[in-house]
C-alpha positions in Angstrom: -91.0 49.0 -2.9 -94.1 46.9 -2.2 -93.5 43.2 -2.4 -95.1 41.4 -5.4 -98.3 39.4 -5.1 -100.4 37.1 -7.2 -103.5 38.8 -8.5 -106.6 38.4 -6.4 -108.3 36.8 -9.5 -105.8 34.0 -9.7 -105.8 33.6 -6.0 -109.5 32.9 -6.3 -108.8 30.2 -8.9 -106.1 28.7 -6.7 -108.4 28.7 -3.6 -111.2 26.9 -5.5 -108.8 24.3 -6.9 -107.3 23.7 -3.4 -110.8 23.3 -2.0 -111.9 20.9 -4.7 -108.7 18.8 -4.6 -107.2 19.2 -1.2 -104.9 16.2 -1.7 -103.5 17.3 -5.0 -99.8 17.4 -5.7 -98.3 20.9 -5.4 -94.8 20.1 -6.4 -95.0 21.9 -9.8 -97.1 24.9 -8.5 -95.6 28.3 -9.2 -96.2 32.0 -9.3 -93.2 34.3 -9.4 -90.8 33.7 -12.3 -87.4 32.0 -11.8 -84.3 33.2 -13.5 -85.3 31.7 -16.8 -88.6 33.6 -16.7 -87.0 36.9 -15.6 -84.8 36.9 -18.7 -87.8 37.1 -21.0 -91.3 38.5 -21.1 -93.6 36.4 -18.9 -96.8 36.6 -16.9 -94.7 35.2 -14.1 -92.8 38.5 -13.9 -94.5 41.2 -11.7 -95.8 44.4 -13.3 -95.1 47.8 -11.8 -91.6 46.6 -11.1 -88.3 48.2 -12.3 -86.5 46.2 -14.9 -89.1 43.4 -14.8 -90.5 42.1 -18.0 -94.2 41.3 -17.4 -96.6 40.3 -20.2 -98.8 43.3 -19.4 -98.2 46.4 -17.5 -101.3 48.4 -18.2 -103.3 48.2 -14.9 -103.7 51.5 -13.0 -103.2 50.3 -9.4 -99.4 50.6 -9.2 -99.1 47.3 -7.3 -96.5 44.7 -8.3 -98.6 41.7 -9.4 -97.9 38.4 -11.0 -100.5 37.5 -13.6 -99.8 33.8 -14.0 -100.2 30.7 -11.9 -98.9 27.2 -12.6 -100.9 24.3 -11.1 -99.4 20.8 -10.7 -101.1 18.4 -13.1 -101.6 15.7 -10.5 -105.0 16.4 -8.9 -104.7 13.4 -6.5 -108.1 12.0 -7.6 -108.2 8.7 -9.6 -110.0 9.1 -12.9 -109.7 12.9 -12.9 -107.1 14.4 -15.1 -105.7 17.9 -15.6 -107.0 17.8 -19.2 -110.5 17.4 -17.8 -110.0 20.6 -15.9 -108.7 22.4 -18.9 -111.6 21.3 -21.1 -114.1 22.2 -18.3 -112.7 25.8 -18.2 -112.7 26.0 -22.0 -116.5 25.4 -21.9 -117.2 27.6 -18.9 -119.3 30.7 -19.7 -117.4 33.9 -19.0 -114.0 32.3 -18.4 -112.5 34.8 -20.8 -113.3 37.6 -18.4 -110.8 36.2 -15.8 -108.3 34.1 -17.9 -106.4 35.1 -21.0 -105.0 31.7 -21.9 -104.0 28.3 -20.6 -101.0 26.1 -21.6 -101.0 22.3 -21.0 -99.4 19.3 -22.6 -98.0 21.0 -25.6 -101.2 23.0 -26.3 -102.1 26.6 -25.7 -105.8 27.6 -25.4 -106.5 31.3 -25.9 -109.8 33.1 -24.9 -109.4 35.2 -28.0 -109.5 32.0 -30.1 -112.6 30.5 -28.4 -110.2 28.3 -26.4 -109.3 26.2 -29.4 -106.2 24.0 -28.9 -103.1 25.3 -30.7 -99.7 23.5 -30.7 -97.4 25.2 -28.2 -93.8 25.3 -29.2 -92.3 27.0 -26.1 -89.3 25.6 -24.3 -91.4 23.7 -21.7 -94.1 21.2 -22.9 -96.1 22.0 -19.8 -96.8 18.3 -19.1 -96.2 18.6 -15.4 -98.4 21.6 -14.8 -101.1 23.8 -16.3 -100.2 27.4 -16.8 -103.0 29.9 -16.2 -102.6 33.4 -17.4 -105.0 36.1 -16.0 -106.9 38.3 -18.3 -105.4 41.7 -18.9 -107.8 44.0 -17.0 -108.1 45.5 -13.6 -111.5 43.8 -13.3 -109.9 40.4 -13.8 -107.1 41.2 -11.3 -109.7 42.0 -8.7 -112.3 39.4 -9.4 -112.6 37.2 -6.3 -116.2 36.1 -7.0 -115.9 34.2 -10.3 -117.2 30.6 -9.8 -115.1 28.0 -11.8 -117.8 25.4 -10.9 -115.1 22.8 -10.1 -117.6 20.5 -8.6 -118.6 19.6 -12.2 -115.1 18.2 -12.9 -114.2 14.6 -12.3 -115.1 12.2 -9.5 -116.2 14.6 -6.8 -117.0 12.6 -3.6 -120.7 12.6 -2.8 -121.9 14.6 0.3 -124.7 13.5 2.6 -127.3 15.5 0.5 -126.2 13.8 -2.7 -126.5 10.3 -1.1 -129.9 11.1 0.4 -131.1 12.4 -3.0 -129.9 9.3 -4.8 -131.2 6.9 -2.2 -134.7 8.5 -2.3 -134.7 8.6 -6.1 -133.8 4.9 -6.4 -136.4 4.0 -3.7 -139.1 5.9 -5.5 -138.2 4.3 -8.8 -138.2 0.8 -7.3 -141.6 1.4 -5.7 -143.1 2.6 -8.9 -141.7 -0.3 -10.9 -142.7 -2.9 -8.4 -146.2 -1.5 -8.0 -146.7 -1.6 -11.8 -145.6 -5.2 -11.9 -148.0 -6.1 -9.1 -150.9 -4.4 -10.8 -150.4 -6.4 -13.9 -149.7 -9.6 -12.2 -152.9 -9.2 -10.1 -155.0 -8.6 -13.2 -155.5 -4.9 -12.5 -153.8 -3.6 -15.7 -155.8 -5.1 -18.5 -156.8 -1.9 -20.2 -155.4 0.0 -23.2 -154.1 3.1 -21.3 -150.3 3.9 -21.4 -150.1 3.2 -17.7 -151.6 -0.3 -18.1 -149.3 -1.1 -21.0 -146.3 0.0 -19.0 -147.4 -2.2 -16.1 -147.7 -5.2 -18.3 -144.3 -4.6 -19.7 -142.9 -4.4 -16.2 -144.6 -7.7 -15.3 -143.1 -9.4 -18.4 -139.6 -8.0 -17.6 -139.9 -9.3 -14.0 -141.0 -12.7 -15.3 -138.0 -12.9 -17.6 -135.6 -11.8 -14.9 -136.7 -14.4 -12.4 -137.3 -17.3 -14.8 -140.9 -17.3 -15.7 -143.0 -17.6 -12.5 -146.8 -17.5 -12.5 -148.8 -14.3 -12.1 -149.4 -15.2 -8.4 -145.7 -15.7 -7.9 -145.0 -12.2 -9.3 -147.7 -10.6 -7.3 -146.4 -12.2 -4.1 -142.8 -11.3 -4.9 -143.6 -7.7 -5.6 -145.6 -7.4 -2.4 -142.7 -8.8 -0.4 -140.2 -6.4 -2.0 -142.5 -3.4 -1.6 -143.1 -4.2 2.1 -139.3 -4.4 2.6 -138.8 -1.0 0.9 -141.8 0.9 2.3 -142.5 -0.8 5.5 -146.1 -1.3 4.4 -147.2 -4.9 3.9 -149.2 -4.1 0.8 -148.7 -3.4 -2.9 -151.9 -1.2 -2.8 -150.8 2.3 -3.9 -153.4 3.8 -1.5 -151.9 2.0 1.5 -148.4 3.1 0.6 -149.5 6.7 0.1 -151.4 6.8 3.5 -148.3 5.3 5.2 -146.3 8.4 4.4 -148.9 10.9 5.8 -149.3 12.0 9.4 -152.7 11.3 11.1 -153.8 14.9 10.9 -153.4 15.0 7.1 -155.2 11.6 6.7 -158.1 12.9 8.9 -158.4 16.2 7.0 -158.5 14.3 3.6 -161.6 12.2 4.6 -164.8 13.7 3.3 -167.4 14.6 5.9 -169.9 12.2 4.1 -167.9 9.2 5.1 -166.1 10.3 8.2 -168.5 8.5 10.5 -168.2 5.3 8.5 -164.3 5.5 8.6 -164.4 6.1 12.4 -166.7 3.1 12.8 -164.3 0.9 10.7 -161.3 2.1 12.7 -163.0 1.4 16.0 -164.0 -2.1 14.9 -160.4 -2.8 13.8 -159.0 -1.6 17.2 -161.6 -3.7 19.1 -160.8 -6.8 17.1 
């Protein structure tokens, strides 16, 4: 007789959980049923097996498969709980195609009931692990491609791309805010446009934060901060924009009508 195995669909869930939480506790993990499970109908009992009592025995493949997996409730990640994982799966589109129900902390969540929590009165409160029951279909048994999107659960560590994105977003926001403050402090935002009103608000916030300096103080402070962030010793937006372009792009952007004048100015600056 062929040895039992966990369905490929539940192996997929287990692999994604292990990849997302490599340091999680596995003490209460489980697949094949113990003596207590074997004495009653359970998803932990393999189908297509003589005298076994599986929950479902209707797949056509003839392979002895266990259609339940217990996952230890300790994910090994501070601030991330097993309940957060349960709630995530409850809201995951298509989860009912691969899972039939979940049991955790005295509650059972059934796909057929829109994953609503119902009091569970079985012999185990399931506080030490989550019980995942695979959906009753051959397609669910074989589904190795369903994405449980576990990176959306809890406090996943940032990778280098995440850190780069956050760093650049903060840098861009700081540049924009400081440039607005400089424009207003330098008397260049006195109009009625939304941009000018925002600039004046930023100036006033900066004044309140640092204790009411003069306009010149604010202009000088924002220029210094912008220089530290951008590497360009100017609060002028044009200078900052040019600093981030390569020479070929700058040259291509200069209209022919002023190209000679720009060349003369650059030559004079280099000769100075």
